[in-house]
C-alpha positions, 0 to 999 in steps of 0.5 A: 500499500502507498502510504504517501496517499490515503483514501477517506474510506480508509477511516471506516464508518458503517455509513459507507454501507449507504454506498452499496445501498445507493447503487442498488437503489439506482438499479431499481430506478432503471427497473422502473423503465421496464416496469411501466413501459414494457407490457407484462401480461400474466404477472405483476412485474416484467420478466426476461420473456416480456422484455425480449418480446417488447424489444423484438416488436417495439419501436426505436424509442422502446428499444432504446429505453430497454437497452438503457434500463438493462445496462443501468441495472447491470452496472449498478447491481454490480456496484451494489454487490462490489460495495457490499462485499468491501463494506462487509470486509471493512466492517469485519476489520473495524470490529477488531479496533478500539474505535468500534468499541467506542462507537458501541458506547455512543449514539453512533451505534445506530449507524450499524443498522446500515448493514442490514439495510444494505443487505436487504437492498441487495436481496431486492436488487438481485431479485431484479437482476434475476427477473430481467436476465434469467430466462424462465425464472417465473416458472419457478418463482413460487419456489423462490418466494419461501427462500426470499422470506427466509432470507429477509427473516434472517436479516430482520432478526439481525436488525432487531437484535442490533436495535435491541442492543442499542435501545437496551443500552440507552433505555435501561439507565439514564445519561447514556444517550447524548441528547445534544448529539441527537440534533439530526435525523441520523437516529432514523437509520434503524427505521429505514433499515426495518422498512427496507426489510418490510418491503422485501417481505411484501414482495411475495405478497404482491407476486405470489399466487399461493394464499399461504405465501401471501398471508405470511408475507402480509403479516411479516411485512406488516410487523416490520412496517408498523415498527418502522413507522413507530420508530420513525415517529419517535426518533424524528420528534425527539431529534427535531426538539434537539435540533431546535435547541442545538441546530442541525449537526452540519455533517449529518445534514443529509439525514434531514431527507431520510424521511423521503426513502422511508416514505417510498419504501413504506409506500411500495410496501403498502401498494404490494400489500394491496395487490396481494389482498386483491389477488389472494383475498378479493379485497378491492382498492379503487384507483382514485384512492391509490392516486390520492394516497400516493399524492400524499406520500409525494407531498411529505417527500417534497416537504422534507426535500425542501427542509433538507435543502434549506438547512444544508444550503445555509450551512454550506454543506453542498459547497464543502462536502459534495463540490468541495474537497471535504468529505464525510461518509454521511454524504452518501445519505444524499443518494437515497432521497434522489433515488426514492423520489425518482421511484415514488414519482414513477409510482405516483404517475403510473399507479396513481394518475394513469391508473385513475385515468387522470393522465394518458399513458405516453402523452405530453403530460405523462412525459412531463411528469416522467422528466421529474423522475429522470432528473432525480435519477440523474442526480442520484447517478451523479452523486454516486459517481462523484462520491465514489471518486471523492471517497475511494480515490487516493489523495493527500492525507492532509485533506479534510475528512469528517466523521458522520454519526 
């Protein structure tokens, strides 16, 4: 190793799991092209056969969209797994240090929940890769759903055990949790983690035709979804009180937008549950109800995007940590809101406005709304490329690296 230069990532933080998460999320944004532009009769998601048929019979525009989607999924799924492996190895080494022992005694212990969060995203990303690249996968998908439930159950147990260790430590005796350092939404990371596991549990509910599988998926996704909502509400209220008193921790400014991905993940969870209830148990939800439900979620996201942008702009966060030379692992938290907003706009447009008949598919208004999602997606891609270059390229050790909670 060249000791004359170093990488900011060499000073490890579990927050670096968000680099894997962001790449996996971008893969999902490309899957949205296929989800809503490629016909997929017979199943709720497009599969390899649907994509190849659409490419063979579609026009140049559709063929271009499919090509871009497939390349995007492949590239960012690769980056997702590459970053996940690096993080797992780095975390294993980090656990042998005194810094890890110190972290377990501070508020920053909650950052360890970035690991099960990234694991859950990678399972989702690999399922997407299987759908679009593996022929005849749908013929055996009913056998895969129990395996997916087992995988998410394992990740869920890990996440709950981490949360239990953290809450058990800070709630069993007073004076352990530093309220003055609670002046950000960093403590919402556990809620984000269990919401991601919940949406993974909800996938079989939306896709399986076996009532028992759907029922199990509905119940388990509900457990994790409700837990995520409760944790989000409690952590957000207490954090906001601390921010009003002490101001927002500058290096944790991006966490102000963590509500955006939580809302997207929980929104998809509820949509998947609605679909499963309809197919397996004949529960009807009207398109207009879905449209206004998604509109409310988008409204919440816009509010927190504006809040985060105002605070970080006043603090000069983008100037220093994104465009400038200073680095903070917490900068990767900026990718999640961009990804989540892009995905939510796609669902709001296609499952809300189009399904309710408010907007004609592929009309002028349709592409105007789609452009909003594409801009958010482009921002996420630019952030990942920029942050990867900042944090993983060799640089002078004199340059500034700021730890993030």
